[in-house]
C-alpha positions, 0 to 999 in steps of 0.5 A: 091363557089369553085369547087366541089371535087369529090374522085375517089377510087377503086381497082387495074385493074378496069379502075380507069384511064380510068374513070378518063381521060374520064371525065377530058381529058387533064385537069389535073395534077400530083404530090406527096401527102404531105410527101408521094413519091405515085403519085396523079393526080387531074383534072377539068370537068364540067356538065350542074350543077357544075364544079368539081375537080376530084381527083384520089386517089391510087388504094387499095383493102381496107381502113385499111391501109397496104401501102402508097397508102392505106394510102392516100386513107384512109385519104383522104376520112376520113380526107380531107373531099371530097363532094362525093366518086366515087368508080369505080369497075369491072363488071367481078369480082363485089363481090370481089370489094364491099369490097372497097365500104361498107368500103367506105359507113362506112365513108360517105354517098355521094358515087356513084358506078360506075361499069366498064368494062360492055362491058367485063361483057356481052362477059363473059356471066355476067348480072348485076342488077344495080337497084338492086344493088342500092336498096341494097346499097342505093347509085346510082350505074351507068354501064360504058364502061369508053373507050366510053365517051358516056357511062360516061354521066349516071355517071355524072349525078349521080355525080350531084344528091350528095348529095342524102340523102338516107339511105345507107347500113351499115354492121352489125356485130356480136352481140359482135362486135356491143356491143364492138363498142358502148362502144367506141362510147361513148366516141368519141365527137359527133363533131369528124369530121371522122364517129365515128363508122369507128373510133371505128371500126378501134380502136377495130381491132388494126389498129395502122397506123389509130390510129397515124393518128386519134390522129394526126389530131384530138389530141385536140377534143379526149380524149386520155386517155378516149378512150384508157381505152374504147378500153381496156374495149370494148376488155375486154368485147370481150374477156369474150365472147370468142373473142380474140383480135387478131381475131376481125380483121378477125372476121370484114374482113370475115363480109365484105366478107358475106356481099358483097356476100348478096349484089351481091346474085341474082343481078349478074348472069352467069360466075362470077368468071374467064371467062373459056378462062381465066380459060384455060390460067391460067392453062398454065400460072401458072400450076406447070409444064408450067408456068416456061417453058412458062415465059422463052419463053416469055422472050426470044420472048421479048429479040429476038424482042428487038434484032432484032427490035433495031439494024437497027434504032440505026444504023440510030440514031447513024449515025444522032447524029454522023452526028451532031457532024460536025456540032457542030464542025463547029460552035465551029471552026467558034466561034474560040473556043480554041482546048482544048475546042473544042474537050472537048465538040465535043469528050467528052461530046456530042460524049458520049451523042450521044452514050448513046442515040443511044444505049438506045433509040431503045431497050427501045422503043421496050422493054417498049411497050412490057412489057407494053403489058405484064401488061395490058393484064395481064400477068405480075400478073401471072409472080409475082403470079409464083415467088411469092414462090420462094421470099417467101423461100427468106423470101421475097414478092412475089411483088418483082417479079414486081418491078424485072421485072420493072428493066429489062428496068431500075434499077432506075425505078425497084427500084421507082416501090419497093413502091408498097411493104408494108413491110419496110422490104421487100421493102428494099430488093427489092430495095438493089437487084434490080440491079442484073437483067440487065437494058436496059444500059447493053443489047447492051454490053451483046448482042454485046458480045454474038454475038461475041463469042458465036453466030457467028454474029447479024444475029442469033438473035434468038441464041443470044436471047436464050443465054441472056435469060440464063444469065438473068435467072443467073441474077434472081438466083442471086437475090433469092441468094442475097435476101435471104443472106440479109433476113438471116443477115442484114434484118432478118424477115419473108416474108409477105402475099402476096394478088394479084388478077389476072385481067382478061386478056384484049386486051391491048390499042395499042395507049395508050400503046405506048403513056404511054411507050415512054412519061412515061418510054422511054424519062423519063429514056433516060432523066436521063440517058443523064443527067449523061452522059454528065458530064461523057463525060467529065470526061472520056474525061480528064482521056484520055487526060491528060498526067502524067509521059509519060502515061494518067490519063487512062493508069496510072489506067489501069495499077494499076488495071491490076494485081487484074482484071487479077484474075477476068478473065479480064484486067486492061482496063476491070476494068477501063472502068467499073468504068468509065461507072458508070454514064451509062453502055452504054459506058463501051465497047467504053471506052475498045475499046478507051483504047486498041486503045490509043485514046483520044476519044470514037471511032465510032464502026464499024461492029460486026466482026470489033470489035470482031477483036479488042478484040482479038487483045487485048488478049480476048477469049471466057473465057473474055467474059464470065468473062465480061458478069457475071461482067455486070450482077453482079457490082454496079448500074449506078450513077442514080440508086444510087441517086434513092436507096438514095432517096428511102431509105433516107439512105447512109448505105443502098445506100452504100450496093446496091453499095457493095453487087453485086459488091461482087458477081460479083467478086466473081462469076468471080474469081470462073469461070476465075479459073474453065475455066483456069483447064478446058482449056476453051477459 
């Protein structure tokens, strides 16, 4: 006898993953849903009676699907026939979560409601009568504090009790809707695997994704023509009753909200909305006057901590990795490797790889945990809320703010994060413009140039952080501009509605945040960067060491690009370095110094003052630094990001747009800035 399959459903931010981890422990694995890029997780646990497979389906607010995540959640419950469904709810805003419970009960009776975060509800003065809610729903209702495993014992007992055999709550709709449902229900075979009532409701409210899914899966069992006629008849009946077809979905959704209120009325008492402290914080975080200044201060604080904290460990890591270079050289010498092979591996592949790791790892190890803390504590959704209006003015979706924030850590991660955007058009807008905010790989160059030319030294970390914040704001404005441009040309359309639940502020779990940030983000991104940096090191070394006509290939490229680069306020060496830095943005500045010094390998950069002296000796001024900063901000994404764009869009055309658009913007910005600085005498 196989294991009993239980689906774990719930809204985002209700602690569903904590429940999943508490039940399964380390007995879990992740993958992708068939035909989808959305990740799944499943695990195993045992009770005193049975063995279970627990499937963590994507978080969703509704089973009327508007995104890949919602489609997967709906399809798994409808078509994969789990033996039971556990719906996890947030005790601090139970009524809003009840919508998903009621929709799930339309599909299956084998439901357990897990009301999580009971400890937070208690702190906020919220009292929940679990027995009364259970009586009204007709299913077991269990209160948990998922961070404490002991509180999950009652949940396991409730799961053991499935199927419970009771009559469950069904949402009753207006008489006209119920009659229309019956008209369609009569034409659906009784042996249809999906709930006939649920199917009729979805066909009636025009859920196109569900209609195509049901006909694909149940095609042989359903008479398409007969059902289409029944749907037309039902809509004609509603129209005669004064209910236009386009209003059916709204009426159904409205009735679910009313039913949720009826279930919770009298069973949930106390502070049922946001806690008073939350509301006070929100007056600042989302206030018209205070929102954006506070956001900028938070951004500046994160960058200051990243700049201040990354310097010392970055130097230690650099010393360690470059110290290993001698050991690698000694091994190759003992193996009698030819000098060209020795130099190619040591000064090419290994040295570039060491640069990427030493420059990227410390800032990422600081930035990603800070970003995750913002996410877990509830601040990040407020940032998305504040940026919703600017993105709406660009005919885009407010969720793009979240993916843009992800891009600060890594543009490839930001592109992958665009899956959360429901509309394909708006998802493309977010994908194509994500690289306009600087990723972690661009920060070292930006920070170093700001420190050398505008902040005196790295000791002035606060000044560097403030100037860097101003540069980031420029990147955000460039994102707005590019989004608006695309939405008026290549990707015309209006912005869709953006529903975002603002979760309560929570104290983040520091240990889990650190582990998740390091393994899921930092090491993952670092691994991908290292994979492209190693072969890039080989190409760079060859370009710096192969001589043609008395000059290296690197010098030939620099001379060829120099006239065009001068128009941008740069020089040929700088532009060549950006091109060779395509695999990893971290190596742009080292390539510049290598070319200036006519060295055949990346230099071991010394102090900030020494780097500044070397750049000044080759004609750099403040005007040059401004143009390099602008082009660092706006140019083609790195190879990892473009590969991710191709994978996410499945289109070579849009991958080229993602590369060409920011590059053109960067060129135009540099040409304008260079001309203005020439006229004004800025240097």
